[in-house]
N, C-alpha and C positions, 0 to 999 in steps of 0.2 A: 500759984503761978503756973505750974506745969498743968494743973487741972484745967485752968481757964484756956491755956493754949490748946490742949487736946480737944476741948469742946469747940473751939473755933475751927479747928481742922476738920472735925466731924461735921460741923454745920456746912462748911464749904463743900465737902465731899457729897453730902446729901443734896445740896443745891445743884451740883454738876450732874448727879444721877437723874434728878427730876427734869432738868433741862434736856438731857439726852433722851429720856423716855417721851417727853412731849414732842420732840422733833420726829421721832420714829412713828408716832401715832397720827401725824398730820395727814389729811386726805390728799390723794394724788392729784385731784383736780385743782388743789390750791397751790401746787408747785409752780414755780415760774419756769416757763419754757422759752426757748428762743423764738419768740413770736414772729420776729421779722423773717427768720428762715422758713417758719411754717407758712407764713403768708406768701412768700416767694414761691415755695413749692406748690401750694394750692393754686396760686394764680397760674403757674406754669402748667399744672395738670389740667386745670379748667380750660386754659387757652388752647391747648393742643386739640381738644375735641372739636371745638367750633372750626378751627383752621382746616382740619381734615374734612369736616362736613362741607365747608364752603368749597374746598378744592374738588370734592366729589361732585357737588351740585354744579360747579362750574364746568366740569368735564362732561356732565350729562347734557348740558345745553348745547345744541347744535348751532354752529355759527350761521349767520344769515348768508344765504348764497349771494356771491358777488354778481353784479349785473354783467353779462357777457357783452363784449363789444360787438358792434355790427360786423358781420363778415365782409372782408374786402371783396370788391367786385371782381369776378373772374375775368382775366384778360381775354379779349376777343381772339379766337383762333386766327392764325395767319391764313390768308386766302390760299387755297391750293392752286398750284399752277394749272392753267387750262391744258387739257390734253391736246396733243399735236393734231392739227387739222390739215390734212393733205391739200384741201381746197385752197389754202392760203398760199401755196407755192405753185407757180405755173407748171403745167405739165411739161415733162421733159420733151425736148425736140431734138436738138443736135449739139447742145452745149453742156459741158460737164458740170457747170454750176450757174446759178442765177443770182443776181444782186438783189438784196432785200433792203427795205427801208432806206432807199437812196444811198446804200453802202455805208450807213452810219450805225455802229454797234450800240447796243443798249446797256453798256456797263453803268454800274452805280458806284457811289463812294465806298460802299461796303465791299464791293468786288475789288476795288483798288487797294483797300486796306486788308484784304484777306491774306491767307498764307501764300508762300512762294509757289507751292504746288498743291493741288488737291484733286483726288480721283474718287468719285462717288462709289460706294460699295455696290456690288452686284445685287440686282433685285431678285425676287423669288423665282424668276424664270432664268436667272443667270445672265441677265443683260447688263451691259455697262450703262452708266449715267454720265452726268456732266464731268468733264475734265477741264481744269483751269490752271493756268500758270502765269507767273510774271517771268517771261523769258529774258535772260540776260547772259552775259559772258560766263557767269558763274554756274548757270544751269546746263550749259552745253556740254556734251560728252567729251572726254579726253581719251577714249579708247574705242576700238572697233566694236561694232554691234555683235552680240552673241546670238545664239540660237533661240528661236521662239516657237519651235515646232511642237513643244509639249503643251502649248496653250490651245484649247479648243473653244473658241468663242461660241456664243449662242447661235444656232442655225448653221453651224459649220458643216460643209461637205467638201470632200476632195473630188473635184470633177474637172475634166479637161475638155476644151474645145480648140483643138490645135489650129484649125483653119479660121477661127473667129477671134481668138484672144491672143494679144501680144504677150508672150510668156506662157501660153497654152492653158494655164490653170485659171478657171473662172474667178475663184476667190483667193484673196490675200488675207493674212492676219493684219488688219489695217490699224495702225496706231492712231488714236484720236489726236494726241499731241505727238508730232513726229519725233523720232529718236534724235534727230539732229538738233532739236530744240531743248529737250530736257534730259536726254540720256536714259529715259525709261524704256526698258527693253521688254523682258518677259513679265510684264505687269498685266495680269488678267483684267484689271480695272481700266486698262488703257488700250485694249485690243478688241476690235469688233470684226465680224465677218463682212468684209467689203470686197466689191468687185475690183478687178485689175484696173478698170476704167476709173472708178472712184479714187483709187489709191494714187495712180500715176497722172491722170489727166485732171482730176478735180482738186485733190488736196495738196499734192506735191508742189505745184507751182506756187501756191500761197505759202506753204511752209518754207520754200526756198526764199521767197520775198522777205519773210520775217528773219530768217537766218542771215541773209546777206546784209540786211539793215543793221542787225545787232553786231555782226562782225565788223562792219564798216564804221559804226559810230560808238560802239561800246554802251549804247543806251539799252533801255528795257522796253518790252512789248507785253501789254496785258493781252492774254490769249485765252479763248474759250472754245471748246469743241463739245457740241451736244449731239449725240446720236438720236435720231428721231424715229421712234417706233410707233406703230399704229396698233392699238389694242394689245393683244397678247402675241403679236407677231415676233418671231425670233430674230429676224433679219431687219436691220434698220432700213427705212426708205431713203435715208441720206444723212448727212452730217451738217449741222448748222455751225459755221465757223465765224468767229468774230475776233477782231484784233484792233488794238490801238497803241501806238507808240506813246510811252509815258512822258519822258522828259520834254518832248516838243508838242504834246497835246494832240497827237495824231497827224502832224504835218509829214512825218516820215512814213508811217504805215497806218492805214486805217481801212478796214473792210468789214462787210457784213453780208455773207453769202450762204447759199444752200447748195451743197455738193450732192449730186444725185448718185445714189447707189444703184446704178444700172450698168448693163453691158450691152452695147449695140449688137443686135442679132440674136439676143438671148432673152427669154422670158423667165422671170424669177418668181417663185412662190414665196413671198416674204414671211408667210406663217411658218414654213418648215425649212426654207433654204433650198428646196429642190428647184430644178431648172430644166428648160428644154429650149430647143432651137425655135426661132420664130420663122414661120413659113414665109418664103419670099413673096412679095406682092407682085401683081402683074406689072409688066415692064412699063406700061404707060402711067402707072401711079407711083413708080419708084422715084421719079424725078422730083426734087424739091422745088417748090415755087421760087421763081427768080425774084430776088430782091432788087428793086429799082431804086437807086439812090436819088435824092433830090437834085434837081438841076442847080448848078452853081451860078452865081452872079457876083459882080464886083461888090466888095465889102470886107468884113472881118473874116478871118480864117478860123473855123471851128473844127473840132473832131466829133463826128457823129458815131454813136454806137448803134449799129443796125439791129442789134439784139434787144437792148433795153430801151431804145428809142429816146435816148438823151443826147444832148450835145454839150461839149466841154471846150474850154480853152485848151490849146495844145499842151500847155505846161501843167495841166491838172494831173494830180497823182493818180486819178482814176484811169487816165489814158494808158498808163503803164500796165494796168491790170487787164486791159482789153485783149481779147484774141485778135490777131491780125486780120482775120477774115471778117470780123465785125467792125473794124475801124475804117472810117471813111472821112477824108478831108473835104470840108465844104467851105467855100468862100461866099459870103453873102451877109445879109443883115440878120439880126436876132429874130426879127419879126418873120422873115422868110423861113427860117428854120422851124419856128413854132407853127407857122401856117402849114408846113409840110408834115406835121405830126410829131415833132420832136419837142421834148421838155428840157428846160435848162437844168444843168447839174446843180444840186444844192450845196455842193462842196466848193466849187469855184465861182458859182453865180455868174455865168456869162451873160 
């Protein structure tokens, strides 16, 4: 009994040893491995290579150039203003200013919509340009004018002609837009070398007209002053003044004139500002030709301008701007006035 049990235990032991030896001698290639994991790893490793290659090849390919849009057409340059032509203005005779374009200013909508005041910068020669303002109660000065002696406009000379010039000095520092209108005092962009005659006889009456209208009505006046230079001359030949009352469309104030920068009895070199006396003419040639007014006849009463050769209704606003020596009352027919060399005013259309 004991012997048979011992033999059975021995046989089981030998069988276990044999099995252990057999497992240890099994070739490695026949072992089971986690095939799924190997497959995933292999696929991952293989897939990384092509992806990098594709990325590299993709980066090496230059993108096709995009077609450029047709360039936008260049805007046409704005036409340059025509240079001032002295021949367009009548030669000075004995009046401080002359009416242009039937006294109608050439303002545009853009001018009316512009800033309240503007003064062009000085050019390369130190000369002033266009000055423009919408004159109203709010632009007028509230204090006395200060000194402007520190300003030396282009062509400035301090020279006296005591027996020829009212005020003795030939030149004034002449405001393009009068101080009484905008309060601009020592503004070098608003001061030119102007004769005493230009300042007091030419421009001042027109500035007074604008100031009086604004003070009386509280309305506004579009106002432009353009100094007119010829070539590289340092002294302006004159100032082109334009004005139109805004709220009433010009019914209150409207003019378009050229004020001459001259001084009777004195010749000016506009290139430099130098001046000299004009030699007196022989006595027989000094007398101005006598202006013979047209003969009157029964009919309508008109006011003739002996200077501009136009006739107006007495209530026309242009009549108030006439010099008294150019104003002549004529009674007759419209045809008679025309036949005697006068043109009807385009403002009042007589």
